[in-house]
DRENPAVO-38517 format. One record per atom (N, C-alpha, C): residue in one letter; x, y, z. Coordinates in steps of 0.05 Angstrom, whole numbers, m for minus. Each point is the difference from the previous one (the first is absolute). Example, Ala and Ser with C-alpha at 12.3 -4.5 7.8 and 13.67 -1.06 7.14 Angstrom:
2
resn | xx | yy | zz
A | 264 | m114 | 156
A | m18 | 24 | 0
A | 18 | 24 | 0
S | m7 | 21 | m14
S | 16 | 24 | 1
S | m15 | 22 | 14
//
This chain:
231
resn | xx | yy | zz
X | 3340 | 2704 | 3067
X | m12 | 19 | m18
X | m28 | m7 | m5
X | m17 | 18 | m1
X | m29 | m5 | m5
X | m3 | m7 | m30
X | m17 | m19 | m5
X | m4 | m8 | m28
X | m27 | 8 | m10
X | m3 | 1 | m26
X | m26 | 3 | m12
X | m6 | m25 | m16
X | m25 | m4 | m7
X | m7 | m25 | m13
X | 8 | m1 | m30
X | 3 | 23 | m13
X | 2 | 1 | m28
X | 25 | m15 | m11
X | 23 | 6 | 11
X | 24 | m14 | m10
X | 18 | m6 | 24
X | 6 | m26 | 4
X | 10 | m8 | 25
X | 29 | m8 | 3
X | 14 | m12 | m20
X | 24 | m16 | 5
X | 21 | 15 | 17
X | 14 | m5 | 16
X | 22 | 9 | 16
X | m5 | 26 | 15
X | m23 | 13 | m1
X | m4 | 23 | 16
X | 1 | m6 | 30
X | m7 | m25 | 7
X | m1 | m7 | 28
X | 27 | m2 | 13
X | 20 | m7 | m16
X | 27 | m1 | 11
X | 10 | 27 | 8
X | m11 | 22 | m10
X | 9 | 26 | 6
X | m5 | 7 | 29
X | m17 | m15 | 14
X | m4 | 5 | 28
X | 26 | m3 | 15
X | 19 | m15 | m11
X | 26 | m4 | 14
X | 17 | 25 | 0
X | m8 | 22 | m13
X | 15 | 24 | 0
X | 1 | 11 | 29
X | m21 | m5 | 15
X | 1 | 9 | 28
X | 22 | m14 | 15
X | 16 | 14 | 16
X | 23 | m12 | 14
X | m7 | m8 | 28
X | 14 | m21 | 9
X | m2 | m9 | 28
X | 20 | 15 | 16
X | m9 | 15 | 21
X | 18 | 16 | 16
X | 18 | m18 | 16
X | 26 | 6 | 0
X | 19 | m16 | 14
X | 16 | 16 | 20
X | 5 | m11 | 24
X | 17 | 12 | 20
X | 29 | m7 | m6
X | 19 | 9 | 17
X | 28 | m6 | m4
X | 5 | m30 | 1
X | m12 | m14 | 19
X | 4 | m29 | 2
X | m13 | m13 | m24
X | m23 | 10 | m10
X | m13 | m12 | m23
X | 17 | 3 | m25
X | 13 | 23 | m3
X | 17 | 4 | m23
X | 24 | m19 | 1
X | 11 | m6 | 23
X | 22 | m18 | 2
X | m9 | m28 | m7
X | m24 | m9 | 9
X | m9 | m27 | m6
X | m7 | m2 | m29
X | m10 | 22 | m12
X | m5 | 0 | m29
X | 25 | m5 | m16
X | 22 | 14 | 8
X | 25 | m3 | m14
X | 10 | m29 | 2
X | m2 | m11 | 24
X | 9 | m27 | 5
X | m17 | m20 | m16
X | m27 | 4 | m1
X | m17 | m17 | m15
X | 6 | 1 | m30
X | 5 | 24 | m9
X | 6 | 4 | m28
X | 26 | m14 | m8
X | 20 | 3 | 17
X | 26 | m13 | m6
X | m3 | m30 | 0
X | m16 | m11 | 19
X | m4 | m29 | 1
X | m13 | m10 | m25
X | m21 | 14 | m9
X | m15 | m9 | m24
X | 17 | 3 | m25
X | 18 | 20 | 0
X | 17 | 5 | m23
X | 17 | m24 | m7
X | 8 | m15 | 21
X | 17 | m23 | m5
X | m13 | m20 | m18
X | m27 | 0 | m1
X | m14 | m19 | m17
X | m8 | 13 | m26
X | 8 | 25 | m5
X | m9 | 14 | m24
X | 13 | m11 | m25
X | m14 | 3 | m22
X | 11 | m7 | m26
X | 1 | 25 | m17
X | 15 | 0 | m21
X | 2 | 23 | m18
X | m27 | 4 | m13
X | m6 | 24 | m8
X | m25 | 5 | m13
X | 5 | 15 | m27
X | m20 | m1 | m16
X | 2 | 14 | m26
X | 2 | 30 | 5
X | 6 | 15 | m22
X | 1 | 29 | 3
X | m26 | 11 | 12
X | m22 | m11 | m9
X | m26 | 10 | 9
X | m21 | m22 | m3
X | m22 | 5 | 14
X | m24 | m18 | m2
X | m25 | 17 | m4
X | m18 | m11 | m15
X | m26 | 13 | m4
X | m22 | m19 | 6
X | m20 | 9 | 16
X | m22 | m17 | 9
X | m26 | 11 | m13
X | m14 | m16 | m15
X | m24 | 10 | m14
X | m19 | m22 | m7
X | m24 | 8 | m8
X | m21 | m19 | m9
X | m16 | 14 | m22
X | m17 | m15 | m13
X | m18 | 12 | m19
X | m29 | 0 | 11
X | m3 | m9 | 25
X | m27 | m1 | 12
X | m8 | 28 | 10
X | m25 | 7 | m3
X | m11 | 25 | 11
X | m23 | m4 | 19
X | m6 | m25 | 6
X | m22 | m6 | 18
X | 10 | m4 | 29
X | m18 | 4 | 19
X | 6 | m6 | 28
X | m11 | m28 | 6
X | 18 | m18 | 8
X | m8 | m28 | 4
X | 2 | m7 | 30
X | m21 | m8 | 11
X | m1 | m7 | 29
X | m4 | m30 | 5
X | m6 | m15 | m21
X | m5 | m29 | 2
X | 25 | m15 | m8
X | 13 | m15 | 18
X | 24 | m15 | m8
X | m5 | m21 | m21
X | m25 | m8 | m4
X | m7 | m20 | m20
X | m7 | 12 | m27
X | 2 | 26 | m3
X | m6 | 14 | m25
X | 17 | m12 | m22
X | m12 | m8 | m23
X | 15 | m12 | m22
X | 21 | 18 | m12
X | m3 | 26 | 4
X | 19 | 19 | m11
X | 27 | m2 | 14
X | 0 | m13 | 23
X | 25 | m4 | 15
X | 15 | m24 | m10
X | m10 | m14 | m20
X | 13 | m24 | m11
X | 17 | 7 | m24
X | m2 | 24 | m10
X | 15 | 8 | m24
X | 30 | 0 | 6
X | 16 | m7 | m20
X | 29 | 2 | 2
X | 11 | 25 | m14
X | m18 | 16 | m10
X | 8 | 26 | m12
X | 22 | m3 | m21
X | m3 | m21 | m17
X | 20 | m6 | m20
X | 2 | 22 | m21
X | m23 | 8 | m11
X | 0 | 21 | m21
X | 10 | 26 | 12
X | m9 | 6 | 24
X | 9 | 24 | 14
X | 30 | 0 | 3
X | 11 | m23 | 7
X | 30 | m2 | 3
X | 14 | 7 | m26
X | m10 | m11 | m22
X | 13 | 5 | m25
X | m2 | 29 | m8
X | m23 | 12 | 5
X | m4 | 28 | m8
X | 17 | 19 | 17
X | 2 | m5 | 25
X | 17 | 17 | 17
X | 30 | m3 | m7
X | 8 | m24 | m6
X | 28 | m4 | m9
X | 5 | 16 | m26
X | m20 | 1 | m17
X | 2 | 16 | m24
X | 3 | 29 | 5
X | m16 | 10 | 20
X | 2 | 28 | 8
X | 28 | 7 | 11
X | 10 | m18 | 16
X | 27 | 4 | 12
X | 21 | 2 | m22
X | m1 | m19 | m19
X | 19 | 0 | m23
X | m3 | 25 | m17
X | m25 | 8 | m5
X | m5 | 23 | m17
X | 10 | 26 | 12
X | 5 | 0 | 26
X | 10 | 25 | 13
X | 29 | m3 | 9
X | 14 | m17 | m13
X | 29 | m1 | 3
X | 11 | m15 | 24
X | m17 | m15 | 14
X | 10 | m16 | 23
X | 0 | m29 | m7
X | 11 | m16 | 17
X | 2 | m29 | m5
X | m17 | m16 | 20
X | m22 | m13 | m9
X | m16 | m15 | 18
X | 13 | m26 | 9
X | m3 | m7 | 25
X | 10 | m25 | 11
X | m23 | m18 | 7
X | 4 | m19 | 18
X | m21 | m19 | 7
X | m24 | 15 | 13
X | m23 | m14 | m1
X | m25 | 11 | 12
X | m12 | m21 | 18
X | m10 | 8 | 23
X | m12 | m18 | 19
X | m30 | 6 | 3
X | m16 | m21 | 0
X | m29 | 2 | 4
X | m5 | 2 | 30
X | m16 | 20 | 8
X | m5 | 5 | 28
X | m30 | m1 | 6
X | m6 | m9 | 25
X | m27 | 2 | 10
X | 1 | 20 | 24
X | m12 | 23 | m3
X | 1 | 21 | 20
X | m24 | m1 | 18
X | 5 | 7 | 25
X | m22 | 4 | 20
X | 4 | 28 | 12
X | m20 | 16 | m2
X | 1 | 28 | 9
X | m24 | 7 | 16
X | 3 | 19 | 18
X | m21 | 8 | 17
X | m14 | 25 | m11
X | m26 | 0 | m2
X | m15 | 23 | m10
X | m13 | 14 | 24
X | 9 | 25 | 4
X | m12 | 16 | 21
X | m29 | 7 | m6
X | m6 | 3 | m25
X | m28 | 7 | m8
X | m19 | m24 | 6
X | 9 | m24 | m8
X | m17 | m23 | 2
X | 3 | m13 | 28
X | 22 | 6 | 14
X | 6 | m13 | 26
X | 1 | m30 | m3
X | 14 | m8 | m21
X | 5 | m29 | m4
X | 24 | m3 | m19
X | 10 | m24 | m1
X | 22 | m6 | m17
X | m8 | m3 | m29
X | 16 | 9 | m18
X | m5 | m4 | m29
X | 24 | m15 | m12
X | m5 | m10 | m24
X | 20 | m18 | m13
X | 7 | 11 | m28
X | 25 | m6 | m9
X | 9 | 9 | m26
X | 20 | m19 | m11
X | m4 | m8 | m25
X | 20 | m14 | m15
X | 17 | 21 | m15
X | 26 | m2 | 2
X | 17 | 20 | m12
X | 26 | m14 | m8
X | 18 | 16 | m11
X | 27 | m10 | m8
X | 21 | 20 | 9
X | 23 | m12 | 9
X | 24 | 16 | 5
X | 18 | m4 | m24
X | 11 | 22 | m11
X | 17 | m1 | m23
X | 28 | 11 | 8
X | 21 | m16 | m4
X | 27 | 9 | 3
X | 7 | 17 | m25
X | 13 | 23 | 6
X | 8 | 18 | m22
X | 29 | 8 | 4
X | 16 | m3 | m21
X | 28 | 8 | 1
X | 6 | 22 | m21
X | 23 | 11 | 3
X | 9 | 22 | m18
X | m21 | 23 | 0
X | m8 | 8 | 24
X | m20 | 22 | 2
X | 8 | 18 | 23
X | m4 | 26 | m4
X | 6 | 19 | 22
X | m26 | 8 | 13
X | 2 | 19 | 18
X | m23 | 9 | 16
X | m22 | 12 | m18
X | 8 | 18 | m18
X | m20 | 13 | m17
X | m12 | m20 | m20
X | 17 | m18 | m11
X | m10 | m20 | m19
X | m20 | m19 | 13
X | 6 | m8 | 25
X | m18 | m18 | 14
X | m27 | 14 | 6
X | 2 | 25 | 8
X | m25 | 16 | 5
X | m16 | 2 | m26
X | 13 | 5 | m22
X | m15 | 2 | m25
X | m13 | m26 | m8
X | 15 | m22 | 2
X | m12 | m26 | m7
X | m24 | m6 | 17
X | 3 | 5 | 26
X | m23 | m5 | 19
X | m24 | 17 | m8
X | 5 | 25 | m8
X | m22 | 17 | m8
X | m14 | m10 | m24
X | 15 | m11 | m19
X | m12 | m11 | m25
X | m17 | m24 | 8
X | 10 | m17 | 17
X | m15 | m24 | 8
X | m26 | 8 | 15
X | 2 | 20 | 17
X | m23 | 9 | 15
X | m22 | 11 | m18
X | 8 | 15 | m20
X | m19 | 12 | m19
X | m11 | m21 | m19
X | 17 | m18 | m9
X | m9 | m21 | m19
X | m21 | m18 | 12
X | 3 | m7 | 26
X | m18 | m19 | 13
X | m19 | 14 | 20
X | m2 | 26 | m1
X | m19 | 15 | 16
X | 4 | m5 | 30
X | 25 | 0 | 8
X | 6 | m4 | 28
X | 3 | 27 | 15
X | m10 | 1 | 24
X | 3 | 25 | 16
X | 30 | 4 | 6
X | 14 | m21 | 5
X | 29 | 2 | 4
X | 14 | m26 | m5
X | 26 | 1 | m6
X | 17 | m23 | m4
X | 23 | 3 | 19
X | 7 | m21 | 14
X | 22 | 1 | 19
X | 26 | m7 | m12
X | 21 | 16 | 5
X | 27 | m6 | m9
X | 19 | m1 | 24
X | 21 | m16 | m4
X | 21 | m2 | 21
X | 27 | 0 | m13
X | 16 | 20 | 5
X | 28 | 0 | m11
X | 19 | m10 | 21
X | 15 | m20 | m7
X | 19 | m12 | 18
X | 24 | 19 | 4
X | 6 | 6 | 25
X | 22 | 19 | 6
X | 16 | m10 | 24
X | 24 | 10 | 4
X | 15 | m7 | 24
X | m14 | 10 | 25
X | 3 | m14 | 22
X | m12 | 8 | 25
X | 7 | 28 | 8
X | 24 | 9 | m7
X | 10 | 26 | 8
X | m7 | 23 | m19
X | m13 | m7 | m22
X | m7 | 21 | m20
X | m19 | 20 | 12
X | 4 | 26 | m5
X | m19 | 21 | 10
X | m28 | m3 | m12
X | m3 | m15 | m22
X | m26 | m4 | m12
X | m15 | m24 | 12
X | 14 | m16 | 15
X | m13 | m24 | 12
X | m20 | 8 | 21
X | m25 | m7 | m4
X | m21 | 6 | 19
X | m17 | m24 | 7
X | 5 | m23 | m13
X | m17 | m23 | 4
X | 16 | m26 | 0
X | m13 | m21 | 6
X | 12 | m27 | m2
X | m20 | m19 | m11
X | 10 | m21 | m13
X | m16 | m21 | m11
X | 7 | m26 | 16
X | m21 | m12 | 11
X | 4 | m24 | 16
X | m11 | m23 | m16
X | 16 | m21 | m4
X | m10 | m25 | m12
X | 5 | m23 | 20
X | m20 | m17 | 3
X | 3 | m22 | 19
X | m15 | m24 | m10
X | 10 | m24 | 3
X | m13 | m24 | m10
X | m22 | m10 | 20
X | m17 | m18 | m11
X | m18 | m14 | 17
X | m25 | 15 | 9
X | m10 | 19 | m16
X | m23 | 16 | 7
X | m22 | m5 | m21
X | m24 | m4 | 9
X | m23 | m3 | m18
X | m17 | 26 | 0
X | m15 | 4 | m22
X | m17 | 23 | m1
X | m22 | m1 | 21
X | m9 | m24 | 7
X | m21 | m2 | 20
X | 11 | 7 | 28
X | 25 | m8 | 5
X | 12 | 8 | 26
X | 5 | 30 | 1
X | 9 | 11 | m22
X | 4 | 29 | m1
X | m27 | 14 | 5
X | m21 | m9 | m12
X | m27 | 12 | 4
X | m8 | m1 | 29
X | 3 | m24 | 13
X | m9 | m3 | 27
X | 15 | 18 | 20
X | 26 | 2 | m4
X | 16 | 16 | 18
X | m4 | 30 | m5
X | m5 | 7 | m25
X | m5 | 28 | m6
X | m27 | 9 | 13
X | m20 | m16 | m3
X | m26 | 6 | 12
X | 2 | 2 | 31
X | 17 | m17 | 12
X | 2 | m1 | 29
X | 18 | 22 | 12
X | 15 | 14 | m17
X | 19 | 19 | 10
X | m6 | 28 | m10
X | m15 | 16 | 15
X | m8 | 27 | m10
X | 24 | 19 | m4
X | 21 | m3 | 16
X | 23 | 17 | m4
X | 14 | m6 | m26
X | 5 | m26 | m5
X | 14 | m8 | m25
X | m17 | 8 | m25
X | m26 | m5 | 1
X | m16 | 6 | m23
X | m2 | 30 | m4
X | 1 | 16 | 21
X | m1 | 29 | m2
X | 25 | 12 | m11
X | 23 | m11 | 7
X | 26 | 11 | m8
X | 11 | m14 | m25
X | 0 | m26 | 0
X | 11 | m14 | m23
X | m19 | m3 | m23
X | m26 | m1 | 6
X | m21 | m1 | m21
X | m5 | m28 | m11
X | 21 | m16 | m1
X | m2 | m26 | m11
X | 26 | m10 | m12
X | m1 | m21 | m15
X | 23 | m11 | m13
X | m8 | m20 | m21
X | 20 | m14 | m11
X | m5 | m20 | m21
X | 15 | m25 | 6
X | m9 | m22 | m13
X | 13 | m26 | 1
X | 4 | m10 | m28
X | 24 | m10 | m6
X | 5 | m11 | m27
X | m17 | m25 | m3
X | m14 | m1 | m23
X | m18 | m22 | m4
X | 15 | m27 | m4
X | 23 | 0 | m13
X | 13 | m24 | m7
X | 17 | m13 | 22
X | 9 | 17 | 19
X | 17 | m12 | 21
X | m5 | 10 | 28
X | m22 | 15 | 4
X | m9 | 7 | 27
X | 20 | 17 | 16
X | 10 | 21 | m13
X | 18 | 18 | 14
X | m14 | 27 | 5
X | 1 | 9 | 25
X | m11 | 26 | 7
X | 17 | 22 | m13
X | m14 | 20 | m11
X | 13 | 24 | m11
X | m12 | 24 | 14
X | 15 | 15 | 15
X | m10 | 22 | 16
X | 19 | 24 | m3
X | m10 | 22 | m10
X | 16 | 24 | m2
X | m10 | 21 | 20
X | 18 | 10 | 16
X | m8 | 18 | 22
X | 21 | 22 | 4
X | m7 | 22 | 12
X | 19 | 21 | 7
X | 21 | m11 | 20
X | 24 | 10 | m1
X | 21 | m9 | 19
X | m10 | 3 | 29
X | m14 | 22 | 6
X | m8 | 4 | 27
X | m20 | m20 | 11
X | m13 | m15 | m18
X | m19 | m20 | 8
X | 12 | m28 | 1
X | 26 | m2 | 0
X | 13 | m26 | 2
X | m8 | m16 | 25
X | m1 | 13 | 24
X | m8 | m16 | 23
X | m29 | m11 | m3
X | m18 | 16 | m11
X | m27 | m10 | m4
X | m1 | m22 | m20
X | 15 | 3 | m22
X | 1 | m20 | m21
X | 12 | m26 | 11
X | 20 | 2 | 17
X | 12 | m25 | 11
X | m20 | m14 | 19
X | m14 | 16 | 16
X | m20 | m12 | 18
X | m22 | m13 | m16
X | m9 | 13 | m21
X | m21 | m11 | m17
X | 9 | m26 | m14
X | 24 | 0 | m11
X | 10 | m24 | m13
X | 3 | m24 | 20
X | 7 | 7 | 24
X | 2 | m21 | 21
X | m27 | m13 | 4
X | m21 | 16 | 0
X | m27 | m11 | 4
X | m8 | m17 | m24
X | 13 | 4 | m23
X | m5 | m16 | m23
X | 15 | m27 | 0
X | 17 | m3 | 21
X | 15 | m25 | 3
X | 27 | 2 | m14
X | 9 | 24 | m6
X | 25 | 4 | m15
X | 24 | m2 | 20
X | 20 | m15 | m8
X | 25 | m1 | 15
X | 18 | 23 | m11
X | 6 | 19 | 17
X | 14 | 24 | m9
X | 28 | m6 | m13
X | 11 | m22 | 9
X | 26 | m7 | m12
X | m2 | m8 | m29
X | m24 | m6 | m9
X | m4 | m8 | m28
X | m10 | 24 | m17
X | m4 | 23 | 12
X | m10 | 23 | m14
X | 21 | 13 | m18
X | m8 | 8 | m23
X | 18 | 16 | m18
X | m10 | 29 | 1
X | 19 | 18 | 5
X | m7 | 28 | 1
X | 16 | 15 | m22
X | m14 | 16 | m15
X | 12 | 17 | m20
X | m7 | 29 | 7
X | 18 | 19 | m5
X | m5 | 28 | 6
X | m4 | 15 | m26
X | m15 | 22 | 2
X | m4 | 16 | m24
X | m19 | 23 | 4
X | m10 | 9 | m23
X | m18 | 24 | m1
X | m26 | m10 | m13
X | m22 | 4 | 13
X | m26 | m8 | m11
X | m15 | 24 | m9
X | m17 | m4 | m19
X | m17 | 22 | m10
X | m26 | m11 | m11
X | m22 | 14 | 5
X | m26 | m6 | m11
X | m4 | 19 | m23
X | m1 | m11 | m24
X | m1 | 17 | m24
X | m28 | m2 | m12
X | m12 | 23 | m5
X | m27 | 0 | m13
X | 1 | 10 | m28
//
C-alpha cells in the first residue's frame, strides 16, 4: 500500500493484501507447509490489536523515539478496551520494520500488540477505531483468531524465535518481492520473536522470507484468523 507522510503506523502492512498467484502444485505445497507449521502452533487470544501513539516517519534506527516502552500508551489502551466491554490480556512491545514506497527505504516503528478477550468482530472493530482516532493513526491492525476452516479466515500470523530487527531490516531491503507484498513485520523487543501477519495466499512467500531470516520452520507458530486495518 502506498503511504503518505502525515500518519504512518501499520499502513505499510496493507501491502500484503495483494495475493501471490499459486498453481495447483503451489496450492498443494502451501497446504503441506501450513499443516507442518500448525504442529508448532499455540492457542491464541480471541483477538489481537497492533497500535502505537507515534505519528512520525522514522528512518534512523538510532532515533531515541525508538527506545520508548510505550508504558503510558499501554495503560491507556487497556483502559479503552475495558471501557468498551472487552477484557485486555498481556501486551507485547514490538519493534517494527516497514518498507516505504514513497521514500524507497525502510522505516521503523515502536508499537504494542494487545491481547483482547471477550470481544466479537464488531466490538473489536469499534475498539480499534477508538484507538485510531484517539492517537491520530491512519489505521490500526486487528487480528481475530479463528479456526483454519472458518469462512472468515483470510490471514495467518507467523511467530518465530531468534530474529532481530536489524536482520529483518536487512532482508526486507534486499528482497523487493517480500517488501512489496508483505510490507514489513515486527520483532518483540523483550525476546526477539518475529511477528508477521500475511494473507493465506502469501504463505509460500512468507515461508521463503522467514527462511532468509534464519528461521527454522519447525519452530514457527502459526495462527489463523481474520485481519482488518481499521481507521
